[in-house]
N, C-alpha and C positions, 0 to 999 in steps of 0.2 A: 554538345559539340559533335559535328559530323566528322567521321573519319573517311578519308578517301584512299582507295586502293590504287596504287600505281599500275597503269596498264602499259604493257610492252607487247608489241607484236613479234612473234617468232618468225623471222624471215625465212628460216629453213622450211617451215611448214608452208609458207606462202609460195616458195619456189616449187615444192612438190605439187601443190594444188594447181599452180599455173601449168606445170608440165602435164598434169592430168587433163586440164582444160584444153591445152594444145592438142593432145592426143584425141580428145573427143571431137574437136573441130576438124582435125585432119581426116578422121574416119568418116565423119558426116559429109565433108566435101567430096571425098573419094566415092562414097556410096551414091551420092546424087550425080556426080560427074560421070560415073560409069553407067548410069541409067538403071541402077538397082531400084531406086525409088524416085518419084518425081518431086514429092514434097512430104512433109510429115515425118514420121519416125523412119529410122534406117532399117535396112533389111536384116533378116535373122543372122546371116553369116557375118555381116559387119558388126552387129550387136554382140555376137559371140567373141569376135576379135577384140572389141572394146573391153568387154568384161575380163577377158584373158589378160590383156595388156594392163588393165587397171590393177589386177591381182599381182602381176609381175612388178609393177611400180611400187605397190604397197609393201611387197615382201623383198625388196632389193637388199642384198647383203651390205651395200654401202650405206644404207640408211639415208640420212639427210645430206651426206656428201656425194650423193649419186651423180655420176657423169651422164652425159647424153648416151643413149644406147649405141650410137654409132662409134663412140670412142671407148666403150666399156670393155674391160678385159674378161668379164664373166658373161657368157651367153646363156641367159636364163630362159630364153624362149625355146620351145620345141622347134624342130627344123621347119615343119610346115607353117607354123604360125610366124616364124621369123621371116620366111619368104613373103607371106601375106602382108606383114607390117612394113616390110621393105617396099613392096609395090605401092602401098598406101602413101608412104613417105616420099617415094620417088615422084608420085603423081601430084600429091597435095603440097609438098614442100615449096616448090617455086611459086605456087599460087597463094601461099600464106602471106607473102609480102604485100600483095595487092588487096586481098580480102580481109585479112586480119593482121595489119602491120605491127601492132604492138606485140602480139604473141609471136609473130615471125621473127622480129628483131630480138626479143628476149631469148628465143630458142637459139638464134645465131650467137648471141653473147654467151649462152651456156655452153655452146660447143667449144669455146676457147678457154673454159675453166680447166685447171689441171686435173688429171685423172688420179684419184687416190689409190693407194695400195690396198690389196686385199687385207681384211682383218686377219691377224695372225692367230693360229690355233694355240690354245692353251697348252703349255708343255707340262706334262705330268712327271713326277719323280719316277725314276726307274723302278719297275716292279709294281707300281700302283696301277690298278685297273678300275675303271668305272664300271658300274653295274651293267651298262649297255654294251661294254666291250666283249662280254663273254660270247656273244653270238658271232663276233667277227674274229675270233682267235684263229691263228693259223693251225693247221693240223700238226700233230706230234711228229717230230723228226725221229728217224730210227735211233734207238738207244736212249731216247729222252723219256723220262718218267716224271710226269707232273705231280704225282701223288707222293713222291719221296720227300723226305724232310720231316721235321718235327711238327707236331700239331700243337698250337698254343693251348694251354690248359687253363 
């Protein structure tokens, strides 16, 4: 007797993959439209922008609930890269509807999704310190002695 495994497609991952594909198409259109390359692979600067943007997309704090970058409350791009990707989107965005209508319409629909809240930080009990917090402790205040108190035996 054969056993069949139920297959379900994870639509969250499909959405991220589509966003990465949209990003790739927009950067390629921009590179060719600005005369960086005539055909074939994109130029080095545009390739670096693509790899940087792909890393930002992969490491987004919102995970699968990621909004479009234009509506995001967290700006994870460095200032110079943010300006470069804005220039790409400003140039390629209107042309997406003509050259890649499905990706363009899907991106427009994604822009109307609600923006999620930032993930809340875990609240630790008072006096509890993680091992990594020792480097970020504030300096001692005058009259404060951290070494006072009993040592557990």
